[in-house]
Backbone as a chain_set.jsonl record, in Angstrom:
{"seq": "MVGFPSRVHPCPPEISPPSPPLPLEPAELQEWLEWAGARLIALPGPRVGPTPYRVIWPEYAQDIWEVTHFRAALRPIAAAPAPEEIPIMEEILALPAALADIWKRRVLHARALIHPITSRHLHDWARIGRTLGISPYKVKSLHRRALADLCVLAPSTKIQRIDAFFLTQRGHLPPAQLAP", "coords": {"N": [[64.879, -119.626, -7.883], [64.401, -121.255, -4.623], [63.864, -119.437, -1.912], [64.52, -118.2, 1.376], [62.01, -118.809, 3.745], [59.527, -116.218, 4.521], [58.455, -114.36, 7.398], [56.424, -112.001, 8.616], [57.3, -109.43, 10.636], [57.085, -106.677, 12.736], [59.33, -105.258, 13.628], [63.01, -105.778, 13.871], [64.27, -108.69, 15.677], [65.987, -108.236, 17.792], [65.181, -105.698, 18.578], [62.532, -105.768, 19.17], [60.13, -106.119, 21.824], [59.775, -108.825, 24.169], [57.2, -111.048, 22.909], [54.04, -112.821, 22.547], [54.133, -115.643, 20.536], [53.447, -115.344, 17.121], [50.559, -116.575, 15.405], [50.727, -119.494, 13.461], [50.392, -119.471, 9.855], [48.798, -121.198, 7.249], [49.831, -120.757, 4.517], [52.485, -119.844, 5.199], [53.385, -122.061, 6.509], [53.405, -123.853, 4.329], [55.407, -122.497, 2.795], [57.624, -123.043, 4.445], [57.766, -125.928, 4.335], [58.262, -126.316, 1.519], [60.641, -124.892, 1.298], [62.195, -126.601, 2.776], [61.886, -129.167, 1.444], [63.136, -128.461, -1.051], [65.789, -128.046, -0.061], [66.346, -130.706, 0.964], [66.265, -132.207, -1.53], [68.604, -131.035, -2.648], [70.799, -132.018, -1.333], [73.836, -133.425, -1.244], [74.452, -136.635, -2.859], [75.68, -139.958, -2.979], [76.988, -141.115, -6.232], [75.223, -143.342, -8.229], [75.896, -146.157, -10.147], [78.146, -147.281, -12.621], [81.421, -145.803, -12.907], [82.449, -143.281, -15.343], [84.778, -143.715, -17.994], [88.179, -142.348, -17.418], [90.617, -140.219, -18.2], [94.121, -139.996, -17.309], [96.145, -138.202, -17.999], [95.416, -135.039, -18.603], [93.766, -133.599, -21.546], [94.409, -130.687, -23.119], [92.349, -128.078, -24.281], [92.527, -126.611, -27.364], [91.152, -124.839, -28.925], [88.91, -122.18, -28.538], [86.185, -122.671, -28.954], [85.938, -125.332, -28.119], [86.19, -125.371, -25.465], [84.068, -123.498, -24.637], [81.945, -125.096, -25.491], [82.264, -127.403, -24.064], [81.766, -126.452, -21.483], [79.205, -125.55, -21.557], [77.989, -128.017, -21.872], [77.908, -128.925, -19.267], [75.796, -129.956, -16.68], [73.586, -127.938, -14.66], [74.15, -127.681, -11.146], [72.598, -127.916, -8.122], [73.29, -126.024, -5.156], [74.61, -127.268, -2.273], [72.899, -127.689, 0.83], [73.639, -125.559, 3.815], [75.5, -126.442, 6.709], [74.152, -125.678, 8.945], [71.562, -125.475, 8.109], [70.699, -127.905, 7.856], [69.624, -129.46, 10.322], [67.268, -127.884, 10.881], [65.927, -128.179, 8.433], [65.201, -130.899, 8.823], [63.66, -130.774, 10.99], [61.506, -129.307, 10.11], [60.552, -131.025, 8.001], [59.647, -133.041, 9.607], [57.458, -132.036, 10.772], [54.77, -133.008, 9.616], [54.319, -135.133, 10.785], [52.838, -134.86, 13.176], [50.227, -135.076, 12.314], [47.327, -137.258, 12.259], [46.113, -138.617, 10.064], [47.279, -140.491, 7.557], [46.892, -140.089, 4.854], [46.874, -137.357, 4.516], [49.376, -136.639, 5.509], [51.035, -137.808, 3.497], [50.194, -136.474, 1.277], [51.095, -133.877, 1.962], [53.992, -134.323, 2.116], [54.679, -135.137, -0.395], [53.968, -132.865, -1.938], [55.695, -131.103, -0.985], [58.156, -131.412, -2.117], [60.388, -129.85, -3.949], [62.022, -128.827, -6.789], [65.385, -127.866, -6.672], [66.65, -126.079, -8.417], [65.028, -125.254, -10.547], [62.717, -124.496, -9.063], [60.35, -125.878, -9.317], [57.423, -127.897, -8.535], [58.024, -131.225, -7.853], [55.942, -133.205, -8.029], [53.044, -132.99, -9.446], [49.38, -131.946, -8.88], [47.795, -133.979, -10.248], [49.538, -136.138, -10.538], [49.963, -136.871, -7.861], [47.377, -137.484, -7.208], [46.916, -139.702, -8.968], [48.696, -141.591, -7.896], [47.61, -141.871, -5.263], [45.1, -142.582, -5.852], [42.988, -141.011, -6.159], [40.942, -137.995, -7.082], [42.437, -135.188, -8.463], [41.337, -132.746, -7.598], [40.326, -133.542, -5.059], [42.777, -134.065, -3.882], [43.976, -131.461, -3.726], [42.181, -130.286, -2.002], [42.455, -131.977, 0.219], [45.145, -131.383, 0.696], [45.057, -128.459, 1.598], [43.514, -128.749, 3.807], [45.043, -130.277, 5.225], [47.281, -128.572, 5.782], [46.054, -126.541, 7.316], [45.08, -127.961, 9.546], [47.605, -128.717, 10.442], [48.84, -126.571, 11.107], [47.43, -125.868, 13.465], [48.073, -128.106, 15.061], [50.918, -128.411, 15.227], [53.708, -128.48, 17.264], [54.41, -125.923, 19.431], [56.898, -125.215, 20.405], [58.598, -126.166, 18.596], [57.803, -124.666, 16.37], [58.604, -122.19, 17.205], [61.383, -122.36, 17.271], [61.866, -123.033, 14.676], [61.183, -120.531, 13.466], [62.819, -118.869, 14.807], [65.277, -119.639, 13.74], [64.95, -118.775, 10.965], [64.73, -115.934, 11.444], [67.198, -115.327, 12.343], [68.871, -115.773, 10.239], [68.942, -113.754, 8.539], [70.628, -112.617, 6.702], [70.691, -114.303, 4.511], [68.346, -113.876, 3.455], [66.118, -113.003, 0.583], [66.403, -109.687, -0.994], [63.986, -108.305, -1.025], [62.476, -109.32, 1.051], [63.91, -108.376, 3.233], [63.328, -105.799, 3.851], [62.109, -103.627, 6.553]], "CA": [[65.345, -120.509, -6.757], [63.543, -121.2, -3.464], [64.595, -118.543, -1.008], [64.259, -118.521, 2.679], [60.603, -118.309, 3.943], [59.401, -114.957, 5.328], [57.585, -114.07, 8.358], [56.276, -110.554, 8.678], [57.579, -109.036, 12.098], [57.072, -105.233, 12.725], [60.805, -104.748, 13.59], [63.986, -106.777, 14.146], [63.979, -109.467, 17.005], [66.827, -107.698, 18.814], [64.707, -104.539, 19.269], [61.252, -105.925, 19.641], [60.081, -106.643, 23.218], [59.09, -110.248, 23.968], [55.677, -111.063, 22.816], [53.56, -114.206, 22.355], [54.404, -116.036, 19.104], [52.506, -115.201, 15.92], [49.987, -117.874, 15.04], [51.368, -120.087, 12.132], [49.517, -119.547, 8.875], [48.924, -122.128, 6.206], [50.767, -120.25, 3.484], [53.752, -119.66, 5.666], [53.831, -123.53, 6.597], [53.793, -124.306, 2.951], [56.679, -121.967, 2.341], [58.678, -123.804, 5.118], [57.863, -127.243, 3.676], [58.756, -126.29, 0.089], [62.101, -124.65, 1.509], [63.007, -127.794, 3.373], [62.048, -130.007, 0.376], [64.15, -128.042, -1.942], [67.0, -128.345, 0.601], [66.392, -132.072, 0.886], [66.775, -132.618, -2.794], [69.806, -130.473, -2.966], [71.606, -132.718, -0.552], [74.668, -134.393, -2.294], [74.519, -138.07, -2.566], [76.647, -140.69, -3.817], [76.504, -141.468, -7.598], [74.72, -144.593, -8.441], [76.242, -146.676, -11.413], [79.584, -147.366, -12.997], [82.033, -144.513, -13.214], [82.821, -143.326, -16.654], [86.202, -143.704, -18.206], [88.908, -141.164, -17.273], [92.017, -140.122, -18.649], [94.847, -139.467, -16.27], [96.731, -136.989, -18.427], [94.355, -134.089, -19.207], [93.898, -132.856, -22.86], [94.128, -129.225, -23.139], [91.683, -127.59, -25.425], [93.309, -125.491, -28.134], [90.301, -123.901, -29.507], [87.923, -121.42, -27.573], [84.673, -123.208, -29.041], [85.725, -126.543, -27.47], [86.194, -124.886, -23.967], [82.797, -123.068, -24.421], [81.111, -126.234, -25.863], [82.372, -128.351, -22.849], [81.171, -125.704, -20.322], [77.594, -125.678, -21.951], [77.446, -129.35, -21.55], [77.826, -129.447, -17.851], [74.42, -129.722, -16.187], [73.629, -127.082, -13.366], [73.976, -128.451, -9.828], [72.094, -127.027, -6.945], [74.262, -125.834, -4.043], [74.207, -128.086, -1.112], [72.533, -126.664, 2.027], [74.7, -125.194, 4.8], [75.386, -127.432, 7.841], [73.111, -125.289, 10.057], [70.202, -125.568, 7.702], [70.098, -129.5, 7.962], [68.59, -129.657, 11.503], [65.996, -127.121, 10.736], [65.201, -128.905, 7.358], [64.6, -132.119, 9.349], [62.545, -130.442, 11.965], [60.248, -128.812, 9.167], [59.961, -132.232, 7.385], [58.886, -133.994, 10.546], [56.05, -131.44, 11.259], [53.71, -133.573, 9.226], [54.129, -136.399, 11.563], [51.778, -134.565, 13.987], [48.977, -135.431, 11.84], [47.125, -138.662, 12.485], [45.804, -138.949, 8.927], [48.392, -140.905, 6.755], [46.731, -139.613, 3.593], [47.377, -135.879, 4.525], [50.972, -136.623, 5.579], [51.662, -138.292, 2.21], [50.09, -135.382, 0.233], [52.156, -132.772, 2.298], [55.369, -134.675, 1.949], [54.784, -135.21, -1.837], [53.888, -131.517, -2.465], [56.755, -130.334, -0.553], [59.395, -131.678, -2.929], [60.599, -128.749, -5.032], [63.357, -128.887, -7.619], [66.121, -126.693, -6.076], [67.248, -124.995, -9.43], [63.859, -124.643, -11.321], [61.629, -124.166, -8.238], [58.983, -126.379, -9.609], [57.021, -129.018, -7.805], [58.216, -132.69, -8.56], [54.694, -133.914, -8.101], [51.71, -132.213, -9.728], [48.338, -132.525, -8.291], [47.338, -135.113, -10.813], [50.321, -137.254, -10.186], [49.62, -137.205, -6.548], [46.099, -138.215, -7.331], [47.073, -141.105, -9.509], [49.308, -142.314, -6.84], [46.739, -142.146, -4.221], [43.735, -143.29, -6.426], [41.83, -140.041, -5.95], [40.866, -136.998, -7.859], [43.33, -134.087, -8.264], [40.721, -131.648, -6.909], [40.44, -133.894, -3.765], [44.186, -133.866, -3.543], [44.17, -130.112, -3.405], [41.313, -130.082, -0.796], [43.282, -132.537, 1.303], [46.388, -130.51, 1.151], [44.414, -127.341, 2.128], [42.822, -129.181, 5.034], [46.238, -130.796, 5.989], [48.005, -127.439, 6.197], [45.182, -125.938, 8.257], [45.194, -128.826, 10.748], [48.895, -128.896, 10.971], [49.055, -125.2, 11.959], [46.913, -126.06, 14.898], [48.677, -129.371, 15.839], [52.296, -128.321, 15.307], [54.241, -128.204, 18.557], [54.784, -124.42, 19.353], [58.373, -125.12, 20.579], [59.256, -126.348, 17.129], [57.503, -123.43, 15.521], [59.433, -121.003, 17.635], [62.644, -122.653, 17.021], [62.092, -122.8, 13.226], [60.954, -119.091, 13.321], [64.069, -118.052, 15.293], [66.223, -119.835, 12.783], [64.727, -117.937, 9.958], [64.963, -114.729, 11.746], [68.612, -115.042, 12.705], [69.514, -115.952, 9.032], [68.481, -112.638, 7.736], [71.615, -112.341, 5.557], [70.349, -115.195, 3.505], [66.822, -113.562, 2.847], [66.17, -112.179, -0.643], [66.321, -108.302, -0.555], [62.634, -107.87, -0.852], [62.066, -109.728, 2.369], [64.643, -107.92, 4.291], [62.798, -104.523, 4.356], [61.158, -103.86, 7.652]], "C": [[64.419, -120.213, -5.449], [64.295, -120.535, -2.454], [64.049, -118.885, 0.417], [62.572, -118.089, 2.793], [60.45, -117.063, 4.757], [58.302, -115.033, 6.485], [57.658, -112.61, 8.767], [56.337, -110.213, 10.19], [57.582, -107.414, 11.788], [58.582, -104.747, 12.863], [61.753, -105.864, 14.024], [63.847, -107.455, 15.434], [64.703, -108.783, 17.997], [66.042, -106.274, 19.418], [63.272, -104.771, 19.732], [61.083, -106.485, 20.987], [59.428, -108.061, 23.143], [57.534, -110.373, 23.82], [55.204, -112.45, 22.559], [53.91, -114.45, 20.876], [53.167, -115.86, 18.205], [51.9, -116.525, 15.501], [50.65, -118.242, 13.504], [50.188, -120.032, 11.017], [49.764, -120.606, 7.878], [49.991, -121.866, 5.122], [52.165, -120.199, 3.984], [54.304, -121.171, 5.947], [53.974, -124.067, 5.287], [55.1, -123.85, 2.478], [57.777, -122.905, 2.995], [58.771, -125.218, 4.557], [58.425, -127.168, 2.513], [60.214, -125.958, 0.256], [62.723, -125.907, 1.875], [62.979, -128.89, 2.204], [62.9, -129.82, -0.739], [65.566, -128.28, -1.339], [67.394, -129.928, 0.571], [66.863, -132.587, -0.388], [68.067, -132.235, -3.154], [71.044, -131.004, -2.227], [72.534, -133.565, -1.405], [74.621, -135.737, -1.823], [75.479, -138.785, -3.409], [76.099, -141.005, -5.27], [76.281, -142.873, -7.738], [75.064, -145.042, -9.863], [77.731, -146.814, -11.453], [80.13, -146.017, -13.16], [82.51, -144.447, -14.794], [84.384, -143.43, -16.665], [86.822, -142.376, -17.985], [90.209, -141.312, -17.739], [92.936, -139.467, -17.551], [95.632, -138.287, -16.663], [95.812, -136.296, -19.039], [94.694, -133.564, -20.649], [93.474, -131.504, -22.729], [93.425, -128.776, -24.372], [92.349, -126.446, -26.074], [92.273, -124.559, -28.724], [89.179, -123.471, -28.418], [86.487, -122.156, -27.823], [84.885, -124.592, -28.226], [85.692, -126.275, -25.871], [84.691, -124.455, -23.789], [81.733, -124.247, -24.53], [81.179, -127.101, -24.617], [81.693, -127.694, -21.658], [79.619, -125.75, -20.528], [77.292, -127.103, -21.706], [77.37, -129.807, -20.27], [76.31, -128.925, -17.433], [74.588, -128.812, -14.778], [73.445, -127.915, -12.201], [73.558, -127.496, -8.802], [73.165, -126.925, -5.855], [73.686, -126.699, -2.967], [73.846, -127.198, -0.068], [73.637, -126.698, 3.011], [74.418, -126.204, 5.919], [74.253, -127.022, 8.94], [71.819, -125.307, 9.403], [69.58, -127.024, 7.729], [69.155, -129.893, 9.091], [67.416, -129.131, 11.305], [65.24, -127.873, 9.569], [64.541, -130.225, 7.854], [63.455, -131.931, 10.29], [61.344, -130.044, 11.149], [59.579, -130.173, 8.586], [59.255, -133.174, 8.346], [57.757, -133.396, 11.151], [54.817, -132.262, 10.912], [53.31, -134.866, 10.045], [53.125, -136.113, 12.742], [50.376, -134.891, 13.505], [48.568, -136.878, 11.969], [46.619, -139.375, 11.128], [46.988, -139.296, 8.005], [48.156, -140.216, 5.239], [47.301, -137.95, 3.522], [48.791, -135.818, 4.659], [51.606, -136.941, 4.232], [51.376, -137.136, 1.24], [51.023, -134.171, 0.55], [53.472, -133.124, 2.093], [55.553, -134.694, 0.347], [54.755, -133.79, -2.388], [55.082, -130.667, -2.06], [58.117, -130.326, -1.184], [59.405, -130.635, -3.997], [61.996, -128.851, -5.61], [64.194, -127.515, -7.185], [66.528, -125.751, -7.121], [66.029, -124.37, -10.122], [62.736, -124.193, -10.301], [60.335, -124.656, -8.458], [58.747, -127.556, -8.767], [57.394, -130.395, -8.584], [56.981, -133.366, -8.977], [53.648, -133.046, -8.38], [50.539, -132.815, -8.98], [47.732, -133.759, -8.885], [48.126, -136.211, -10.597], [49.959, -137.801, -8.884], [48.243, -137.998, -6.474], [46.188, -139.513, -7.833], [47.577, -142.027, -8.561], [48.393, -142.653, -5.75], [45.402, -142.69, -4.509], [42.701, -142.379, -6.179], [41.931, -138.975, -6.925], [41.92, -135.858, -7.561], [42.826, -132.961, -7.426], [40.514, -132.085, -5.312], [41.814, -133.945, -3.074], [44.413, -132.61, -3.078], [43.364, -129.731, -2.063], [42.035, -130.64, 0.346], [44.503, -131.886, 1.717], [46.076, -129.226, 1.985], [44.018, -127.628, 3.55], [44.079, -129.553, 5.902], [46.957, -129.69, 6.635], [47.318, -126.811, 7.318], [45.264, -126.696, 9.556], [46.604, -128.951, 11.296], [49.414, -127.532, 11.664], [48.451, -125.098, 13.26], [47.547, -126.968, 15.789], [50.059, -129.313, 16.012], [52.754, -127.884, 16.7], [54.702, -126.725, 18.548], [56.267, -124.224, 19.614], [59.157, -125.257, 19.21], [58.952, -125.142, 16.265], [58.35, -122.244, 15.974], [60.865, -121.247, 17.281], [63.019, -122.462, 15.353], [62.062, -121.308, 12.875], [62.214, -118.528, 13.607], [65.152, -118.501, 14.344], [66.065, -118.9, 11.551], [65.003, -116.464, 10.08], [66.523, -114.211, 11.919], [69.307, -115.199, 11.341], [69.097, -114.886, 8.089], [69.363, -112.227, 6.64], [71.305, -113.198, 4.254], [69.089, -114.838, 2.781], [67.086, -112.8, 1.543], [65.822, -110.637, -0.162], [64.904, -107.814, -0.285], [62.057, -108.105, 0.533], [62.96, -109.15, 3.609], [64.174, -106.39, 4.604], [61.863, -104.542, 5.424], [59.748, -103.486, 7.457]], "O": [[63.821, -119.152, -5.27], [65.368, -121.029, -2.107], [63.211, -119.773, 0.574], [62.019, -117.245, 2.089], [61.249, -116.874, 5.674], [57.339, -115.792, 6.376], [58.685, -112.066, 9.173], [55.485, -110.682, 10.945], [58.026, -106.963, 10.733], [58.957, -103.818, 12.148], [61.257, -106.868, 14.535], [63.299, -106.818, 16.333], [64.164, -108.669, 19.098], [66.28, -105.845, 20.547], [62.808, -104.047, 20.612], [61.892, -107.346, 21.332], [58.682, -108.406, 22.227], [56.755, -109.813, 24.592], [56.087, -113.28, 22.34], [53.964, -113.51, 20.083], [52.036, -116.202, 18.552], [52.621, -117.494, 15.266], [50.976, -117.43, 12.639], [49.098, -120.532, 11.294], [50.933, -120.918, 7.654], [50.897, -122.666, 4.885], [53.052, -120.513, 3.189], [55.463, -121.482, 5.672], [54.875, -124.902, 5.206], [55.857, -124.596, 1.857], [58.657, -123.451, 2.331], [59.896, -125.658, 4.32], [59.253, -128.059, 2.326], [61.043, -126.542, -0.442], [63.749, -126.266, 1.297], [64.025, -129.505, 2.001], [63.379, -130.768, -1.362], [66.463, -128.687, -2.079], [68.503, -130.342, 0.233], [67.812, -133.372, -0.395], [68.714, -132.959, -3.91], [72.164, -130.539, -2.439], [72.058, -134.356, -2.219], [74.721, -136.037, -0.633], [76.009, -138.287, -4.403], [74.89, -141.137, -5.463], [77.172, -143.631, -7.355], [74.583, -144.387, -10.788], [78.46, -146.523, -10.505], [79.385, -145.109, -13.528], [82.893, -145.456, -15.386], [85.115, -143.287, -15.685], [86.204, -141.351, -18.273], [90.844, -142.365, -17.695], [92.533, -138.477, -16.941], [95.831, -137.397, -15.836], [95.293, -136.796, -20.036], [95.823, -133.135, -20.892], [92.367, -131.176, -22.3], [93.894, -129.086, -25.467], [92.694, -125.445, -25.446], [92.662, -123.426, -29.008], [88.669, -124.247, -27.61], [85.692, -122.202, -26.884], [83.877, -124.972, -27.63], [85.115, -127.079, -25.139], [84.054, -124.978, -22.875], [80.785, -124.327, -23.748], [80.115, -127.511, -24.153], [81.072, -128.409, -20.871], [78.888, -126.001, -19.57], [76.16, -127.321, -21.275], [76.871, -130.902, -20.013], [75.785, -127.855, -17.738], [75.517, -128.952, -13.983], [72.62, -128.828, -12.238], [74.108, -126.405, -8.645], [73.928, -127.884, -5.742], [72.475, -126.833, -2.787], [74.348, -126.077, 0.018], [74.442, -127.626, 3.091], [73.315, -126.732, 6.067], [73.616, -127.817, 9.631], [70.86, -125.145, 10.158], [68.385, -127.311, 7.656], [68.111, -130.518, 8.908], [66.43, -129.834, 11.526], [64.053, -128.167, 9.71], [63.476, -130.613, 7.374], [62.501, -132.701, 10.399], [60.229, -130.433, 11.496], [58.374, -130.414, 8.657], [58.403, -133.977, 7.966], [57.076, -134.026, 11.961], [53.879, -132.297, 11.709], [52.242, -135.473, 9.969], [52.591, -137.085, 13.276], [49.445, -134.959, 14.308], [49.443, -137.727, 11.793], [46.689, -140.602, 11.052], [47.707, -138.352, 7.678], [49.111, -139.861, 4.55], [48.002, -137.483, 2.625], [49.431, -135.009, 3.987], [52.638, -136.364, 3.888], [52.248, -136.826, 0.429], [51.622, -133.549, -0.327], [54.226, -132.179, 1.862], [56.602, -134.248, -0.118], [55.53, -133.533, -3.31], [55.421, -129.669, -2.697], [59.016, -129.525, -0.931], [58.514, -130.568, -4.844], [62.994, -128.948, -4.896], [63.767, -126.368, -7.323], [66.765, -124.597, -6.764], [65.958, -123.152, -10.284], [61.827, -123.501, -10.761], [59.326, -124.127, -7.99], [59.693, -128.192, -8.301], [57.088, -130.591, -9.76], [56.885, -133.993, -10.032], [53.321, -132.284, -7.471], [50.589, -133.95, -8.505], [47.181, -134.565, -8.135], [47.56, -137.294, -10.452], [49.679, -138.99, -8.735], [48.078, -138.995, -5.772], [45.62, -140.438, -7.252], [47.041, -143.118, -8.367], [48.443, -143.806, -5.322], [44.668, -143.174, -3.648], [41.561, -142.803, -5.984], [42.937, -138.952, -7.633], [42.22, -135.65, -6.385], [43.556, -132.298, -6.689], [40.519, -131.24, -4.417], [41.936, -133.873, -1.851], [45.043, -132.512, -2.025], [43.834, -128.992, -1.199], [42.25, -129.959, 1.349], [44.871, -131.825, 2.89], [46.766, -128.953, 2.967], [44.194, -126.774, 4.419], [44.174, -129.216, 7.082], [47.254, -129.737, 7.828], [47.999, -126.533, 8.305], [45.506, -126.085, 10.597], [46.791, -129.254, 12.474], [50.234, -127.473, 12.581], [48.893, -124.322, 14.107], [47.625, -126.79, 17.005], [50.556, -130.054, 16.861], [52.173, -126.947, 17.247], [55.396, -126.361, 17.599], [56.864, -123.252, 19.152], [60.124, -124.583, 18.855], [59.806, -124.677, 15.511], [58.747, -121.405, 15.166], [61.541, -120.261, 16.987], [64.032, -121.957, 14.87], [62.861, -120.869, 12.047], [62.741, -117.761, 12.8], [66.02, -117.654, 14.132], [67.055, -118.282, 11.159], [65.41, -115.787, 9.136], [66.957, -113.078, 11.708], [70.435, -114.708, 11.301], [68.918, -115.152, 6.9], [68.924, -111.546, 5.713], [71.628, -112.825, 3.127], [68.768, -115.353, 1.71], [68.075, -112.083, 1.392], [65.127, -110.385, 0.822], [64.681, -106.991, 0.603], [61.315, -107.304, 1.101], [62.725, -109.444, 4.781], [64.657, -105.819, 5.582], [60.894, -105.301, 5.385], [58.931, -103.67, 8.359]]}, "num_chains": 1, "name": "protein.A"}
């Protein structure tokens, strides 16, 4: 599962003296975009299509096999993002708007979409390349350049706000990232 992105700080924010913000690295920006893309896909949405038939009076299973078979038939559902994660998710997904090149924005947004359960990219390099009509190798290069350009062009106030969110949400970080 996609966890919170990590930013390496020497000590917790309540102890450290005020210092200039650390420069944003492309790998960290990619983590932020993937985290936000996974949260976007995990948002609950309305079901499209007709509703299935329902029985008003429930049937109770008499056999343990019926119960376990039914439970195994349920598809796993990703947990919806917390209400405080939604504004940060929107800010992160709005970062590529700072780029003037529409191709770079499209590649960043397409590559940011991550399945919230399997943590796999929804669009691989070849699929993005077919959509844009270019080689997958050029898509990778475009993605790398877009991340580097966005690290320079991203507004520092947004970067600080996003970084502060991830530092205050330390309870949600995986244990490996909580170690000082």
